[in-house]
Short mmCIF file of the C-alpha atoms (twelve columns), coordinates in Angstrom:
data_MODEL
# 
_entry.id   MODEL 
# 
loop_
_atom_site.group_PDB 
_atom_site.id 
_atom_site.type_symbol 
_atom_site.label_atom_id 
_atom_site.label_alt_id 
_atom_site.label_comp_id 
_atom_site.label_asym_id 
_atom_site.label_seq_id 
_atom_site.Cartn_x 
_atom_site.Cartn_y 
_atom_site.Cartn_z 
_atom_site.pdbx_PDB_model_num 
ATOM 1   C CA . MET A 1   115.547 158.856 140.818 1 
ATOM 2   C CA . ALA A 2   113.588 161.449 142.646 1 
ATOM 3   C CA . ASP A 3   116.743 163.603 142.984 1 
ATOM 4   C CA . THR A 4   117.390 163.552 139.207 1 
ATOM 5   C CA . PHE A 5   113.798 164.446 138.424 1 
ATOM 6   C CA . ASN A 6   113.890 167.371 140.943 1 
ATOM 7   C CA . ASN A 7   117.132 168.879 139.651 1 
ATOM 8   C CA . PRO A 8   116.387 171.118 136.659 1 
ATOM 9   C CA . GLN A 9   120.172 171.307 135.708 1 
ATOM 10  C CA . ASN A 10  120.606 167.521 135.236 1 
ATOM 11  C CA . ARG A 11  117.244 165.982 134.627 1 
ATOM 12  C CA . GLU A 12  116.733 166.254 130.921 1 
ATOM 13  C CA . SER A 13  120.212 164.500 130.266 1 
ATOM 14  C CA . SER A 14  119.734 161.491 132.746 1 
ATOM 15  C CA . TYR A 15  116.120 161.106 134.242 1 
ATOM 16  C CA . PHE A 16  115.103 158.804 131.210 1 
ATOM 17  C CA . ASP A 17  118.134 156.822 131.469 1 
ATOM 18  C CA . PHE A 18  116.275 154.790 134.757 1 
ATOM 19  C CA . TYR A 19  113.613 153.436 131.982 1 
ATOM 20  C CA . ASP A 20  114.235 150.612 129.648 1 
ATOM 21  C CA . ASN A 21  113.606 151.683 125.911 1 
ATOM 22  C CA . SER A 22  110.898 148.809 125.995 1 
ATOM 23  C CA . LEU A 23  109.121 150.421 128.622 1 
ATOM 24  C CA . ILE A 24  105.343 149.479 129.032 1 
ATOM 25  C CA . ILE A 25  103.157 151.913 131.205 1 
ATOM 26  C CA . GLN A 26  99.699  150.930 132.247 1 
ATOM 27  C CA . GLY A 27  97.281  153.534 133.470 1 
ATOM 28  C CA . PHE A 28  98.148  156.394 131.588 1 
ATOM 29  C CA . PRO A 29  95.622  158.949 130.277 1 
ATOM 30  C CA . PRO A 30  93.893  158.655 127.328 1 
ATOM 31  C CA . ASN A 31  95.837  159.756 124.042 1 
ATOM 32  C CA . VAL A 32  99.354  159.257 125.594 1 
ATOM 33  C CA . PRO A 33  101.129 156.212 124.341 1 
ATOM 34  C CA . GLY A 34  101.925 153.756 127.229 1 
ATOM 35  C CA . ASN A 35  105.593 153.498 126.275 1 
ATOM 36  C CA . LYS A 36  108.951 155.519 126.866 1 
ATOM 37  C CA . GLU A 37  108.168 158.139 124.044 1 
ATOM 38  C CA . GLY A 38  104.649 158.724 125.720 1 
ATOM 39  C CA . PHE A 39  106.137 158.920 129.196 1 
ATOM 40  C CA . LYS A 40  108.785 161.346 127.915 1 
ATOM 41  C CA . GLN A 41  106.130 163.456 126.313 1 
ATOM 42  C CA . LEU A 42  104.118 163.860 129.470 1 
ATOM 43  C CA . ILE A 43  107.275 164.486 131.844 1 
ATOM 44  C CA . TYR A 44  108.517 167.036 129.286 1 
ATOM 45  C CA . LEU A 45  105.003 168.604 129.320 1 
ATOM 46  C CA . LEU A 46  105.146 168.824 133.247 1 
ATOM 47  C CA . TRP A 47  108.573 170.298 133.277 1 
ATOM 48  C CA . LYS A 48  107.702 172.979 130.902 1 
ATOM 49  C CA . ALA A 49  104.800 174.001 132.564 1 
ATOM 50  C CA . PHE A 50  105.944 173.326 136.303 1 
ATOM 51  C CA . HIS A 51  109.425 174.576 136.381 1 
ATOM 52  C CA . ASP A 52  109.720 173.782 139.998 1 
ATOM 53  C CA . ILE A 53  107.926 170.397 140.034 1 
ATOM 54  C CA . ARG A 54  109.296 167.852 142.573 1 
ATOM 55  C CA . ILE A 55  108.392 164.406 143.460 1 
ATOM 56  C CA . MET A 56  108.595 162.744 146.742 1 
ATOM 57  C CA . PHE A 57  108.416 158.745 147.112 1 
ATOM 58  C CA . ASP A 58  106.872 157.748 150.319 1 
ATOM 59  C CA . ASP A 59  105.962 154.219 151.736 1 
ATOM 60  C CA . ILE A 60  108.318 152.201 149.398 1 
ATOM 61  C CA . ILE A 61  108.038 148.467 149.256 1 
ATOM 62  C CA . ILE A 62  110.490 146.280 147.484 1 
ATOM 63  C CA . GLU A 63  109.900 142.683 146.672 1 
ATOM 64  C CA . GLY A 64  112.055 140.781 144.058 1 
ATOM 65  C CA . ASN A 65  112.233 142.952 140.992 1 
ATOM 66  C CA . LYS A 66  109.131 145.144 141.888 1 
ATOM 67  C CA . VAL A 67  108.984 148.271 143.764 1 
ATOM 68  C CA . ALA A 68  105.650 149.756 144.868 1 
ATOM 69  C CA . CYS A 69  105.621 153.482 146.421 1 
ATOM 70  C CA . ARG A 70  103.342 156.160 147.029 1 
ATOM 71  C CA . TYR A 71  104.374 159.632 145.619 1 
ATOM 72  C CA . ASN A 72  103.554 163.223 146.155 1 
ATOM 73  C CA . LEU A 73  104.273 165.991 143.288 1 
ATOM 74  C CA . THR A 74  104.034 169.461 143.987 1 
ATOM 75  C CA . GLY A 75  104.847 172.613 141.591 1 
ATOM 76  C CA . THR A 76  103.948 176.017 140.673 1 
ATOM 77  C CA . HIS A 77  102.129 176.643 137.244 1 
ATOM 78  C CA . LYS A 78  104.734 178.899 135.629 1 
ATOM 79  C CA . GLY A 79  104.294 177.679 132.029 1 
ATOM 80  C CA . GLU A 80  101.394 176.861 129.571 1 
ATOM 81  C CA . PHE A 81  99.927  173.430 130.601 1 
ATOM 82  C CA . MET A 82  97.463  171.561 128.227 1 
ATOM 83  C CA . ASP A 83  96.683  174.920 126.375 1 
ATOM 84  C CA . LEU A 84  96.151  176.665 129.826 1 
ATOM 85  C CA . GLU A 85  97.716  179.872 130.402 1 
ATOM 86  C CA . PRO A 86  100.112 179.975 133.699 1 
ATOM 87  C CA . THR A 87  98.262  180.719 136.873 1 
ATOM 88  C CA . ASP A 88  101.263 181.171 139.317 1 
ATOM 89  C CA . LYS A 89  99.201  178.745 141.697 1 
ATOM 90  C CA . GLN A 90  100.772 175.919 143.320 1 
ATOM 91  C CA . PHE A 91  99.548  172.111 143.355 1 
ATOM 92  C CA . SER A 92  100.035 169.035 145.092 1 
ATOM 93  C CA . VAL A 93  98.690  165.328 144.219 1 
ATOM 94  C CA . ASN A 94  99.505  162.098 145.289 1 
ATOM 95  C CA . GLY A 95  99.629  158.918 143.311 1 
ATOM 96  C CA . MET A 96  100.725 155.178 143.690 1 
ATOM 97  C CA . THR A 97  103.030 153.300 141.099 1 
ATOM 98  C CA . VAL A 98  104.505 149.811 140.704 1 
ATOM 99  C CA . PHE A 99  107.794 149.646 138.973 1 
ATOM 100 C CA . SER A 100 108.995 146.250 137.507 1 
ATOM 101 C CA . PHE A 101 112.696 145.961 136.904 1 
ATOM 102 C CA . ARG A 102 114.673 144.027 134.217 1 
ATOM 103 C CA . ASP A 103 118.206 144.113 134.878 1 
ATOM 104 C CA . THR A 104 118.857 147.558 136.393 1 
ATOM 105 C CA . LYS A 105 116.218 149.703 134.378 1 
ATOM 106 C CA . MET A 106 112.425 150.067 134.992 1 
ATOM 107 C CA . HIS A 107 110.632 147.687 132.402 1 
ATOM 108 C CA . ARG A 108 107.013 148.259 133.305 1 
ATOM 109 C CA . THR A 109 105.171 150.516 135.404 1 
ATOM 110 C CA . LEU A 110 101.352 150.683 136.702 1 
ATOM 111 C CA . GLU A 111 100.386 153.782 137.352 1 
ATOM 112 C CA . SER A 112 97.355  154.369 139.742 1 
ATOM 113 C CA . GLY A 113 95.917  157.839 139.303 1 
ATOM 114 C CA . ARG A 114 98.017  159.077 136.492 1 
ATOM 115 C CA . TYR A 115 94.958  160.305 134.790 1 
ATOM 116 C CA . ASP A 116 93.697  161.452 138.232 1 
ATOM 117 C CA . PHE A 117 96.972  163.454 138.644 1 
ATOM 118 C CA . ILE A 118 96.307  165.633 135.432 1 
ATOM 119 C CA . GLU A 119 92.328  166.189 136.506 1 
ATOM 120 C CA . GLY A 120 93.565  166.967 139.953 1 
ATOM 121 C CA . THR A 121 96.307  169.346 139.001 1 
ATOM 122 C CA . VAL A 122 93.934  171.310 136.749 1 
ATOM 123 C CA . GLU A 123 91.211  171.065 139.582 1 
ATOM 124 C CA . ASN A 124 93.969  172.258 142.237 1 
ATOM 125 C CA . LEU A 125 94.660  175.148 139.748 1 
ATOM 126 C CA . ALA A 126 91.019  176.025 139.847 1 
ATOM 127 C CA . LEU A 127 90.636  176.033 136.298 1 
ATOM 128 C CA . ASN A 128 87.634  173.691 135.742 1 
ATOM 129 C CA . PRO A 129 88.295  172.583 132.133 1 
ATOM 130 C CA . ASN A 130 86.391  170.387 130.054 1 
ATOM 131 C CA . LEU A 131 87.822  167.061 130.800 1 
ATOM 132 C CA . PRO A 132 87.093  165.587 127.435 1 
ATOM 133 C CA . LYS A 133 89.187  168.534 125.862 1 
ATOM 134 C CA . LEU A 134 91.813  167.555 128.400 1 
ATOM 135 C CA . LYS A 135 91.984  164.059 126.996 1 
ATOM 136 C CA . ASN A 136 92.630  165.508 123.451 1 
ATOM 137 C CA . CYS A 137 95.627  167.859 124.585 1 
ATOM 138 C CA . LEU A 138 97.903  165.201 125.490 1 
# 
């Protein structure tokens, strides 16, 4: 999954195949639908703004149909991100997620820090925006 996300040549054609069409996401930022379409919107936004974005999964725990893991996202701000012009600055943020699988696809995801990720990325880029404005950009 990380290999697909991190590969710009193949990710758009196959990354979302890991997710069930009835995906339910808990812990998304305000104004982002907690479903597969909302997830796609956010991921495409990230891929567009951070062409070299990479995810690394650490501390993976598997029990039954659930997988919990800590992740680290890194990238360079090369494209517009939530109405913010590129800065060429790098970011690195950590998060935690729990995936529930049905058959072989992710059916439910509990995100810890997804909104913190956006806030942390913007702070990391030293852009200091007004967060209520950020909420409305998604």
